[in-house]
N, C-alpha and C positions, 0 to 999 in steps of 0.2 A: 367939481372934478370934471377933466374932460370925457367926452365919450367917443364912442365909434366914428363919429361923423363930425367931430369937431377937428380942424386944421392942426399941425403940426410943422415945426423947422426944427432941422437939425443940422446945424451950419448955414449953408446957402441952399439946402434942400428944402423947399416948401412945398408941404403935401396939403391937398384939400381934405383928407381924410385920413384915417389911422389902419386901413386896410391893405396890405401889401400881397400882392401874387405871388406864392412861394414860388421858388425855383423848381422847377420838375423837367427831368429829361424827356424828350418827346423822341428820339431815336429817328428822326425823319430827315436827316443830311442826307444829299444824293451824291455820288459820286464819293471821292477822295479828298475834296476840299475843304471841308468842313464848313463851307458858307450856308445861312440859314435861306429858305426856299418859301415858296408861296404858303406852303405850310407853316411856318413859323410867324409869317405878317399876318395871317389869319387866326391864329392861335393868340397870339399876343393882344394885336389891336382890337379884337372882338371882346377880349375883357377890359380894355381902355374904353370902350364905348359902353361897356356894362356899369362904370362908374369908379373902377378900382383906382385908389391914390398913387400906389406904387406899383410897376410893372417889374418884375425881376426875372430877366432872362435865365434859361436854364443853363447849368454848367456848361463854361464855354472853355475850352482848354487851351494851352498856351503853346502848343507843338501837336503834331499830327500823333507822336506816340502817347501824347498825355490822355487822348480819348479813351471813352471806356470802348466804345466800337466806333466801327468806320461810319456810323450813322450819325453821330455826336458831333455838336458845333466846336467851331474852333475861330480862335482870333489870334493870328499869329502874320498876316500880310496885307499889306494896304489893300489888295483886290478884295479882302473882306469889306473893307467900311461901308460902300455904297449900299452893300446889302444890308447891315446892321443900321445905318441911317434912316433906309427908308421905313423901318419899323419905329425907331425913335421920333421919327419927325411925326408918323401917322399915330402915335402915341399921345404926343404932346397936343396933336390937334384936337383930340377929345379931352383935354384937361387933366391927362396922366402924367407922371414922371416916371422915366426908364431908368432901370439901372440893370447891370451884367455880373453875372456871377462868374468868376476866373477859376481855374484851377488846373489841376492835371491829376489824372486817376492813378498815377503810379503803380503799384501790385494789384489795383483792381482792374486795370486795362485787360480785356480779353479779346484785343485785336489778333486774328490768326496773323501767324508771323511775324508778330510785333514785338520791339525791344520793350520788354517788360521788365520795368526798374522799380527800386524800392530802397529804403534807408538800409536793409539788409536782406540777405537772400533767404526771405521768409515767406511762403504762400500766404494769401487771404485767408483760405479755406484748404480743405483735403482737396477740392475739385477744382482749384485755381491753379493756373501756371505757375512755376517757379521763377519769380523775379529775380533780376540780377541786380547786385548791391551796387548804388552809385559810389563813382569816384569823386573824390574831392572837386575836381575841376568841372566834373558832370553838373554837380550841386551847382557852382558858381555859375554855368550858363544858365541852370534852371532860373536861379535868381534874376539874371538880366532877363530870361523870357517871360517871367512874371512883368517886369517891368515894360517891355516894348509891347505886352497886351495890353496893359493899364493905359498907355501911350496911345495906341489906338483907338480902346474904348472911348477917350475922351475927344480923340478926333471925330468919331462916331457921333457924339453929341449927348452920350449917355450922362444922367443926372450923379449916378452915384455908380459906385463900384462894392461888390462883395467879394471878398475872399472865401474860397470853401475850404474852412480848417476842421471838417466835421465830416462824419461817416465812412470814414476807412480811405478817404482818398489821401494823395500824397503829404499834404500839410499835417493832417491827423496822422498820417504813418510815422511822422518825427517826432510828433507830441507823445505816443503812445510808448510804455515800455515794451507792450507786448510785440510790437513790429521794429522799435528802434534798438538793436543791439549794438550800435556802434560802438568803437573805444577811440574814434576820434573828436575832436571839436564839435561836430554834429551830433555826437552822441548825445550832448546837451541836449534836453527834449524841446527848447525852445530857442535855439540855435538859428535853425533853418527858417522856423517862421518869422521871425523878428527880422532878419535879412531881408524876408521877401516883403514884409510890411513895407520895409523903409526903401524900396527899390520902387514898389508900387507908389505907394505915397509922393516921391519925389516927380513922378510922372502927371501928377492931380494937380488941379486948381487949388488954391488956398482954401476955398470956401466949399470943395467940393467933401462930402465925408465919406470915409472910408469904412464900410461894415466888415465884421467878419462871422460866418457862420461858424459854432463851434458846436460840438459834443461835451456836454456838461459832465457826462458819465459814460462808463464804456459797460457793458453787460457781457463781460468775459472772463475767464480766467487770465489773471496775469495783466488785466486791463486797468485803468484807472479810476478812481474814486473823484468825487466831487473837488476835494480839498487840493488834488493834484491840478486842476483847472482853475482854481482859486489862487493858487499861487502863480500862475504864469500870467493871469490877465493884468497886473498894473504893468507888466513889461509890454504887452501889447498895447495898453493905453500909451504908453510912454512913447513907443514906436511909431505911434500915429492911426492907431484905431478908435474911430470916433463912436460906433455903434456895434453891439453882438445882436446877432441872430441867433436865438440859443435853442439848439435840438439836443439830441443824446444819441449814444450807440454809435455803431457801423462799422468798427475795426475788427471785425467777427461776424460770422454769421448768426448769433445769437439776437433774437429780437425781444423786446420788454412787452408785458402786457398794457395795451392801449385801453385809454378810458378819456374822457372828455378832459383836456387840459393838463393831460398828465406831465407834460415838461414845464408848466409855467412857474413851479415853484423855484426852479433853478433859475430862470430869467428874473424873478422877483427879487431873490438873492443878490444876484448882479448887480441889478439896479440900484438897492438900498445900500450894499456895500461900497461900491466904487462911483456912486451917482454919475452913471452914463446910460445913455438913451439903450433901452433893449427892445428885442422884437420877439415874442413867443410865437411858437409854432406847433402844431400836433395836435390834431382832433377838437379843432375851435370853429368849426363850419357850422354850429348850431349859432344862430345869431346871438341868441341871450346868453350863450357861455362867451363869446368873442367881446359883447358888450361889458359882462363881468369884468373880465378881465382887463381892460380898459378902465372902467368907474372904479374898479378896486386899487387901481394905480399897480397893479402886478406888472404891467410891461406897457411900453408907449406906443406901439404898435401890434398887430396881429398878421401872421401870414397865412394866407388860408390857400391849401393844395388841392387835396382830392374834390372840396365842396365848388372850386373853380373848374374843376376836369367835367364834372356833371352840368354845371349852370354856368355860362360866361357872364350872366347878369347876377350873382349870387349878391354883389354889393346892392342894387337896387331892391332885393326880395328881403335882404336883410334891413333894408331901411324901412320898409312897409312894417316888418314885423316889429321892429322898435320904437315905431312912431316918428321916423325923420322921412321919409317918401321923398327923396333926393329925386331930379329931373334926368333922364336919358336925352340923348340926342336925338334929332329927326321926328319922328311918329313914333318911337317905341313907347313912350309913355301911355299911346293909346293900347297898349296892350296889357295895362295894369287896370 
């Protein structure tokens, strides 16, 4: 059985190990253009130096109003490409592959005086701004926007693209009966995400995998359970999804009780039911837990978030704890 430090290939994406840096918002973009700055370069490349197999950049939005805040990243202009390519090229030079998570915040945006939009005019929480219900023509424009962002990501040299369909952002808002009360064709919970998947896939090379982060279940009244997601997954796969990054919750303010590998069971069911690669995320930062998730074939990759916020060299230290002892570039091994 494969372990945490065995290689894996998903279509044309070949990774040296099964550790993914989980996408985590940094809120460090400057000005209003959404381009990455030195903070992002240091943040991501240091984790590549630390041995991570796949670096996935934070939620990167397809248009200015799609950002959560004015300090969130965006990818909607040719002018953005050199800033992302600098990060991608450096990650590649240290043996890591690079992915980007493209998204739209929808009703979770809190940009001051922003045009807050959603499937329906329902706020995310009592303290959230009231969104404006999207018109059909605007939905069609957003689908094109996702495709354009994917095209730019390919030009920047990314090895994979992840669609953010979890945690209450726009794709998830269309999934959920709690936030999608539309009565037109986009009231069908998977109509909008399926059209986004197809638009993005059309802009990607044939051997580049398209990943989708999903919330397997919601933790709110009026939200959906796991069966709702299981019913949609075959359509997502047919439309072009090659792997699933399986999380939970987010389309409301309620949070679950967290414990090691608390979301892994959902990834395992999706993996075994649909025979598709899956990534598990959520309190997997203890190396023995991460190794167990891979060795037990619960998931194909593990996504590490907070563990890598604390330690850019999480992968190196995990390798020592489970007896693999990978090498780092330069003189960094002297530190161990």
